[in-house]
TIKEKE-926794 format. One record per residue (C-alpha): x, y, z; residue number from 1; residue in three letters. Coordinates in steps of 0.2 Angstrom, whole numbers, plus 5000, padded with zeros to 4 digits. Layout:
X|Y|Z|NUM|Ala
...
This chain:
5482|5439|5570|1|Met
5488|5436|5552|2|Asp
5507|5435|5551|3|Ala
5506|5442|5533|4|Gly
5507|5460|5541|5|Ile
5525|5457|5545|6|Leu
5529|5459|5527|7|Ala
5525|5478|5528|8|Asp
5537|5479|5543|9|Tyr
5552|5470|5535|10|Ala
5561|5486|5530|11|Glu
5558|5495|5547|12|Arg
5564|5479|5556|13|Val
5580|5480|5545|14|Tyr
5582|5498|5550|15|Ala
5580|5494|5568|16|Trp
5594|5480|5566|17|Ala
5606|5492|5556|18|Val
5606|5505|5571|19|Arg
5610|5491|5583|20|Arg
5624|5481|5574|21|Thr
5641|5483|5566|22|Tyr
5639|5476|5549|23|Thr
5626|5473|5536|24|Thr
5628|5455|5538|25|Asp
5624|5456|5556|26|Glu
5610|5468|5553|27|Ala
5602|5455|5540|28|Glu
5605|5441|5553|29|Glu
5597|5450|5567|30|Leu
5582|5456|5557|31|Ser
5579|5439|5551|32|Gln
5579|5432|5569|33|Gln
5567|5446|5574|34|Ile
5555|5442|5560|35|Leu
5556|5423|5563|36|Leu
5552|5426|5582|37|Ala
5538|5437|5577|38|Ala
5530|5424|5565|39|Val
5531|5411|5579|40|Arg
5524|5422|5592|41|Ala
5511|5432|5583|42|Ile
5497|5419|5584|43|Pro
5497|5423|5603|44|Asn
5494|5441|5601|45|Leu
5475|5444|5604|46|Arg
5474|5463|5604|47|Asp
5479|5469|5586|48|Glu
5479|5487|5592|49|Ser
5495|5483|5602|50|Arg
5504|5476|5587|51|Phe
5518|5489|5586|52|Glu
5522|5490|5604|53|Pro
5522|5471|5605|54|Trp
5534|5470|5589|55|Leu
5547|5482|5595|56|Trp
5547|5474|5613|57|Gly
5550|5457|5605|58|Leu
5563|5465|5594|59|Ala
5572|5472|5609|60|Ala
5572|5455|5618|61|Asn
5579|5446|5602|62|Val
5592|5460|5600|63|Thr
5598|5458|5618|64|Arg
5601|5439|5615|65|Ser
5609|5442|5598|66|Phe
5621|5455|5606|67|Arg
5627|5443|5619|68|Arg
5630|5429|5606|69|Lys
5640|5441|5595|70|Met
5650|5448|5609|71|Gly
5656|5430|5613|72|Arg
5660|5427|5595|73|Gln
5670|5443|5593|74|Arg
5680|5439|5608|75|Ala
5686|5423|5599|76|Met
5693|5431|5584|77|Phe
5707|5443|5580|78|Ser
5708|5455|5565|79|Cys
5723|5459|5553|80|Asp
5733|5473|5559|81|Met
5732|5488|5547|82|Pro
5747|5497|5541|83|Glu
5753|5512|5550|84|Glu
5741|5527|5547|85|Ile
5747|5543|5539|86|Ala
5739|5559|5546|87|Asp
5734|5571|5532|88|Glu
5734|5587|5542|89|Trp
5744|5601|5535|90|Asp
5762|5598|5542|91|Pro
5765|5617|5544|92|Gly
5749|5619|5554|93|Glu
5754|5609|5569|94|Asn
5768|5598|5567|95|Ala
5769|5591|5585|96|Glu
5750|5587|5586|97|Arg
5751|5579|5569|98|Glu
5766|5568|5575|99|Glu
5757|5564|5591|100|Leu
5740|5559|5582|101|Glu
5749|5549|5569|102|Ser
5758|5539|5582|103|Arg
5743|5537|5593|104|Leu
5732|5531|5578|105|Arg
5745|5518|5573|106|Ala
5746|5511|5591|107|Lys
5727|5510|5592|108|Ile
5727|5499|5577|109|Ala
5740|5487|5585|110|Met
5729|5484|5601|111|Leu
5718|5469|5603|112|Ala
5701|5470|5595|113|Glu
5691|5471|5611|114|Asn
5702|5487|5616|115|Tyr
5702|5494|5599|116|Arg
5683|5493|5596|117|Asn
5680|5502|5612|118|Leu
5692|5516|5608|119|Leu
5684|5518|5591|120|Ile
5666|5519|5598|121|Leu
5672|5530|5612|122|Arg
5683|5543|5604|123|Tyr
5678|5541|5586|124|Tyr
5659|5539|5587|125|Asp
5658|5549|5603|126|Gly
5648|5536|5613|127|Leu
5647|5536|5631|128|Ser
5651|5520|5642|129|Thr
5633|5517|5644|130|Lys
5629|5518|5625|131|Glu
5644|5507|5622|132|Ile
5638|5494|5635|133|Ser
5621|5494|5626|134|Ser
5628|5492|5609|135|Arg
5640|5478|5613|136|Leu
5629|5469|5626|137|Gly
5642|5469|5639|138|Ile
5641|5477|5657|139|Pro
5645|5496|5659|140|Glu
5658|5492|5672|141|Gly
5667|5481|5659|142|Thr
5667|5494|5646|143|Val
5675|5507|5659|144|Ala
5688|5495|5664|145|Trp
5693|5490|5646|146|Arg
5694|5508|5641|147|Leu
5705|5512|5656|148|Ser
5716|5497|5651|149|Glu
5717|5503|5633|150|Ala
5722|5520|5638|151|Arg
5735|5512|5650|152|Arg
5742|5502|5636|153|Lys
5743|5517|5625|154|Leu
5752|5527|5639|155|Arg
5767|5515|5637|156|Lys
5770|5524|5621|157|Glu
5762|5541|5623|158|Leu
5760|5553|5637|159|Asp
5743|5559|5632|160|Thr
5726|5552|5626|161|Met
5719|5565|5614|162|Glu
5700|5563|5612|163|Glu
5702|5571|5595|164|Thr
5715|5558|5590|165|Ala
5704|5550|5576|166|Leu
5698|5567|5570|167|Lys
5680|5563|5566|168|Pro
5673|5575|5552|169|Val
5660|5588|5557|170|Asp
5647|5585|5543|171|Leu
5629|5588|5543|172|Gln
5618|5577|5532|173|Ile
5600|5581|5527|174|Asp
5589|5577|5512|175|Phe
5579|5587|5500|176|Phe
5564|5582|5489|177|Gly
5549|5571|5492|178|Leu
5549|5558|5505|179|Trp
5534|5550|5515|180|Asp
5538|5539|5529|181|Gly
5541|5536|5548|182|Asp
5552|5550|5554|183|Ser
5562|5537|5564|184|Arg
5568|5529|5548|185|Phe
5571|5545|5537|186|Ala
5584|5542|5524|187|Pro
5598|5551|5533|188|Val
5596|5540|5549|189|Val
5606|5526|5540|190|Phe
5621|5537|5534|191|Val
5624|5549|5549|192|Arg
5637|5539|5559|193|Asp
5654|5546|5561|194|Ala
5663|5533|5550|195|Leu
5651|5537|5536|196|Ala
5653|5555|5537|197|Lys
5672|5553|5536|198|Asn
5670|5542|5521|199|Ile
5659|5555|5512|200|Phe
5671|5569|5517|201|Tyr
5687|5561|5510|202|His
5678|5554|5495|203|Cys
5670|5570|5489|204|Tyr
5685|5578|5479|205|Glu
5694|5563|5475|206|Glu
5690|5544|5473|207|Ala
5697|5533|5487|208|Arg
5701|5515|5489|209|Ser
5697|5505|5505|210|Val
5715|5505|5509|211|Glu
5717|5524|5507|212|Glu
5701|5527|5518|213|Leu
5708|5515|5532|214|Ala
5724|5525|5532|215|Lys
5715|5542|5532|216|Ile
5702|5538|5545|217|Thr
5712|5526|5556|218|Gly
5699|5513|5556|219|Val
5703|5495|5551|220|Pro
5699|5490|5533|221|Ala
5686|5477|5537|222|Tyr
5675|5491|5545|223|Tyr
5678|5502|5529|224|Ile
5673|5488|5517|225|Glu
5657|5484|5526|226|Asp
5652|5502|5528|227|Arg
5656|5507|5510|228|Thr
5645|5492|5504|229|Ala
5630|5498|5514|230|Asp
5633|5516|5508|231|Leu
5633|5511|5490|232|Val
5617|5502|5493|233|Arg
5610|5518|5500|234|Arg
5615|5528|5485|235|Asn
5626|5539|5495|236|Ala
5642|5532|5487|237|Leu
5646|5527|5469|238|Thr
5660|5515|5464|239|Val
5673|5520|5450|240|Thr
5678|5507|5437|241|Pro
5694|5505|5447|242|Arg
5685|5500|5463|243|Gly
5687|5517|5472|244|Lys
5673|5527|5480|245|Tyr
5666|5544|5477|246|Leu
5653|5553|5487|247|Thr
5637|5554|5476|248|Asp
5629|5570|5484|249|Phe
5634|5588|5486|250|Leu
5644|5594|5501|251|Ile
5643|5613|5505|252|Leu
5659|5620|5512|253|Thr
5665|5637|5518|254|Asp
5672|5640|5501|255|Arg
5654|5639|5494|256|Asp
5648|5651|5508|257|Ala
5662|5663|5505|258|Glu
5659|5664|5486|259|Trp
5641|5666|5487|260|Phe
5641|5680|5500|261|Arg
5654|5690|5491|262|Thr
5646|5688|5474|263|His
5628|5690|5480|264|Ala
5633|5707|5488|265|Glu
5639|5713|5471|266|Arg
5625|5706|5462|267|Ala
5611|5714|5473|268|Ile
5621|5730|5475|269|Gly
5611|5745|5480|270|Pro
5595|5736|5475|271|Arg
5593|5728|5492|272|Trp
5585|5743|5499|273|Glu
5571|5743|5487|274|Lys
5568|5724|5491|275|Ile
5569|5728|5509|276|Ala
5556|5741|5508|277|Asp
5544|5730|5498|278|Ala
5546|5716|5512|279|Leu
5543|5729|5526|280|Ala
5526|5734|5517|281|Arg
5521|5716|5515|282|Ile
5524|5713|5534|283|Ala
5515|5729|5539|284|Ser
5499|5724|5528|285|Asn
5500|5705|5532|286|Ala
5497|5709|5550|287|Gly
5479|5715|5545|288|Lys
5475|5698|5538|289|Ile
5464|5689|5551|290|Pro
5474|5673|5552|291|Phe
5477|5663|5568|292|Tyr
5492|5670|5576|293|Arg
5496|5657|5589|294|Gly
5507|5664|5603|295|Asp
5520|5671|5592|296|Arg
5527|5689|5595|297|Ser
5526|5703|5583|298|Glu
5544|5702|5580|299|Glu
5543|5683|5576|300|Asn
5528|5687|5564|301|Leu
5539|5700|5555|302|Gly
5552|5687|5551|303|Trp
5539|5674|5546|304|Leu
5530|5686|5534|305|Phe
5547|5689|5525|306|Arg
5551|5670|5524|307|Phe
5534|5667|5517|308|Met
5536|5681|5505|309|Ala
5552|5674|5498|310|Ser
5543|5657|5495|311|Glu
5529|5666|5486|312|Thr
5541|5676|5475|313|Ala
5551|5660|5471|314|Arg
5536|5651|5465|315|Ala
5530|5666|5455|316|Leu
5546|5673|5447|317|Trp
5562|5662|5450|318|Asn
5571|5662|5433|319|Pro
5581|5647|5438|320|Leu
5574|5629|5434|321|Pro
5568|5618|5448|322|Leu
5576|5601|5445|323|Pro
5567|5584|5449|324|Asp
5574|5576|5464|325|Pro
5582|5559|5460|326|Pro
5573|5543|5461|327|Leu
5581|5534|5476|328|Asn
5583|5516|5482|329|Tyr
5566|5516|5491|330|Asp
5556|5522|5476|331|Gly
5554|5539|5482|332|Gln
5561|5556|5475|333|Asn
5574|5564|5486|334|Trp
5593|5566|5487|335|Gly
5606|5569|5501|336|Tyr
5614|5585|5504|337|Leu
5629|5587|5515|338|Gly
5635|5603|5525|339|Asn
5653|5604|5531|340|Ala
5653|5623|5534|341|Gln
5662|5627|5550|342|Thr
5653|5644|5554|343|Gly
5669|5654|5551|344|Lys
5660|5661|5536|345|Val
5642|5665|5539|346|Arg
5631|5657|5526|347|Pro
5618|5667|5517|348|Val
5602|5655|5515|349|Arg
5584|5652|5520|350|Val
5582|5635|5528|351|Ser
5565|5627|5527|352|Ser
5559|5610|5533|353|Asn
5542|5606|5527|354|Lys
5529|5592|5529|355|Cys
5515|5593|5516|356|Arg
5501|5583|5524|357|Asn
5494|5576|5508|358|Asp
5497|5557|5510|359|Ala
5478|5554|5512|360|Gly
5461|5562|5510|361|Glu
5462|5569|5527|362|Arg
5477|5581|5526|363|Gly
5473|5599|5522|364|Arg
5488|5608|5530|365|Phe
5507|5609|5528|366|Ser
5519|5614|5541|367|His
5535|5623|5537|368|Thr
5549|5628|5550|369|Ala
5560|5642|5543|370|Tyr
5578|5647|5549|371|Gly
5596|5651|5542|372|Gly
5595|5669|5546|373|Val
5595|5680|5561|374|Gly
5599|5665|5573|375|Gly
5582|5657|5570|376|Ile
5582|5638|5572|377|Arg
5576|5628|5558|378|Ala
5566|5616|5568|379|Ala
5561|5599|5561|380|Gly
5544|5598|5552|381|Pro
5528|5592|5560|382|Gly
5523|5575|5554|383|Trp
5506|5570|5547|384|His
5498|5565|5562|385|Thr
5504|5580|5572|386|Trp
5497|5592|5559|387|Ile
5480|5583|5560|388|Asp
5480|5584|5579|389|Ala
5484|5603|5577|390|Cys
5470|5605|5565|391|Glu
5458|5595|5576|392|Asp
5462|5606|5591|393|Ile
5460|5622|5581|394|Leu
5444|5619|5572|395|Phe
5436|5605|5582|396|Arg
5441|5609|5600|397|Gly
5451|5593|5603|398|Gly
5459|5578|5595|399|Ser
5456|5559|5599|400|Glu
5474|5555|5594|401|Asp
5482|5556|5611|402|Arg
5499|5551|5605|403|Glu
5500|5564|5592|404|Ala
5494|5577|5604|405|Val
5507|5572|5617|406|Ala
5520|5574|5603|407|Ala
5514|5591|5598|408|Cys
5515|5597|5616|409|Val
5533|5589|5617|410|Arg
5539|5598|5601|411|Glu
5531|5615|5605|412|Gly
5517|5615|5593|413|Tyr
5503|5614|5606|414|Val
5502|5621|5624|415|Arg
5492|5612|5638|416|Lys
5483|5622|5650|417|Glu
5474|5611|5662|418|Gly
5463|5600|5652|419|Asp
5463|5612|5637|420|Arg
5475|5612|5622|421|Phe
5480|5627|5612|422|Thr
5489|5628|5595|423|Val
5504|5639|5597|424|Arg
5509|5639|5578|425|Val
5502|5653|5567|426|Pro
5489|5646|5554|427|Val
5484|5652|5537|428|Phe
5468|5646|5529|429|Thr
5466|5646|5510|430|Leu
5458|5663|5511|431|Glu
5472|5670|5522|432|Asp
5486|5663|5510|433|Lys
5477|5670|5495|434|Arg
5477|5687|5503|435|Ala
5495|5686|5508|436|Phe
5500|5681|5490|437|Asp
5491|5696|5483|438|Ala
5501|5707|5494|439|Leu
5517|5699|5488|440|Cys
5512|5702|5470|441|Glu
5508|5720|5474|442|Thr
5524|5725|5483|443|His
5537|5713|5476|444|Leu
5531|5714|5458|445|Gly
5540|5731|5455|446|Pro
5557|5723|5460|447|Val
5555|5706|5452|448|Lys
5566|5710|5438|449|Glu
5580|5716|5450|450|Asp
5579|5699|5459|451|Leu
5579|5689|5443|452|Ser
5594|5698|5436|453|Glu
5604|5696|5452|454|Ala
5600|5677|5452|455|Ala
5605|5674|5434|456|Leu
5621|5684|5437|457|Ala
5626|5672|5451|458|Leu
5620|5655|5443|459|Ala
5633|5651|5431|460|Glu
5648|5654|5443|461|Gly
5640|5646|5458|462|Tyr
5637|5630|5448|463|Ala
5655|5629|5444|464|Lys
5660|5627|5462|465|Leu
5653|5609|5462|466|Phe
5661|5593|5455|467|Pro
5657|5590|5437|468|Thr
5650|5573|5440|469|Arg
5637|5581|5451|470|Leu
5631|5594|5439|471|Ala
5614|5588|5438|472|Glu
5612|5587|5457|473|Ile
5620|5605|5458|474|Ala
5605|5612|5449|475|Lys
5596|5611|5466|476|Met
5607|5623|5476|477|Pro
5607|5634|5460|478|Val
5588|5635|5460|479|Tyr
5589|5640|5479|480|Trp
5600|5656|5474|481|Ile
5584|5666|5471|482|Tyr
5577|5663|5489|483|Gln
5595|5666|5496|484|Arg
5595|5683|5489|485|Leu
5580|5687|5501|486|Phe
5591|5680|5515|487|Ala
5604|5692|5511|488|Leu
5592|5707|5511|489|Val
5585|5701|5528|490|Met
5602|5700|5535|491|Gln
5606|5717|5530|492|Lys
5589|5723|5538|493|Glu
5594|5715|5554|494|Ala
5612|5722|5553|495|Glu
5605|5739|5550|496|Gly
5592|5738|5565|497|Gly
5577|5738|5553|498|Arg
5572|5721|5558|499|Leu
5573|5716|5576|500|Pro
5583|5700|5580|501|Leu
5574|5686|5589|502|Leu
5582|5676|5604|503|Pro
5595|5664|5598|504|Glu
5587|5647|5594|505|Gly
5569|5654|5592|506|Glu
5557|5644|5581|507|Val
5548|5653|5566|508|Cys
5535|5641|5558|509|Asp
5518|5641|5551|510|Val
5503|5629|5546|511|Leu
5496|5633|5529|512|Val
5480|5626|5521|513|Gln
5483|5620|5503|514|Phe
5466|5612|5499|515|Arg
5448|5612|5505|516|Glu
């Protein structure tokens, strides 16, 4: 087999290494070792169809050896002890807790590296002893013993070991735009660790230096330096002329949610009932379209029709411009989006995760999962091969892609009954979708001016909530205002009993054909 195929896997091998090492230097070294081992061994691979399982099996073996070597090396070095860390909680909120955590974090910084590293992984990243064992390549029993010893050493100074001592930030990171790749290596995979989230959160409103971030997070500066370098490379952080760091994407907060809900209520005013009536008529008539219903309930379909109507109306009449997603480091157009909303303020939004299966000539359908309103879970999108498998099952009676079918069963898109497979997701053909869009134009057309006026009234004030340096990126959540007004109407319908609530966590999704 030609070793040249490995060039196509270099980025994926590096992604594998990033998730299994501490630093970019280690990740680069490990990925190089994996590729070198693969080049040497690939002539012995006779069955080309087994290439990927063979490659990742080899990568796992090389990684185990690499971890053992790095574990021995780390034990031989000690790191500089950072300064005492100042806790930035409001002193008036909980003075005793603030003092306890400040002292505890300072004492953690003074421990030997082998103890300190374990405490960071356990209480900062939230890893189990088994996960720490796997990451460091040391026995699980050793991890448990060292954690016990570390806590014992801390108890000489403190009576309590607080699991929240290092205060990891609750920040969700997703992306918007157009991205086509393996779901295991989606852009956010590389920036979702606990330390990265803390860096993003604390660099959002104010530029921070490495030293400042070390003090705020309680993590030694050498960890911060390595992580910030990688996050800059991933276009998630930017560096100021003075060498400080700023988060290079938007983070939605409770303040944003509170502002939007209050102002949207005023902007939509009494007009929400006209919009709700139009949505109800669309839902009633859409049920007469002979689309494939899957196994969804009438209540579920009622929500689905409203979600789909909001998308159709946005495409037809949204007065707010759609910005182009930024060109990112991998040559594709997408951007990060952070969410630090706590749930104390219920956000008003329509969430949608979509995969448009147009990467090749085969794809004809897109899959969209909706959520954000009424407790509906915005599930992840179905990937290209999964969509193909659903199409094959529905229109050809079965699929030869067993792996994709198994994934569809696992993710809930397909049900297995004996030797027979059934698609569970509703499906709209081109003809079905044209009939649905016509209903939207008929019933929402009379209220389109009401929606446009409300959206324009909100846009200017909402854009001012975000940092001026991110004004271009802020055009995306401003563009979403129009569809969020539908979410407000749907919430009001549910609160008034006009729209039955679905069981918490239920999925509302659809497959829609977009070409012959």
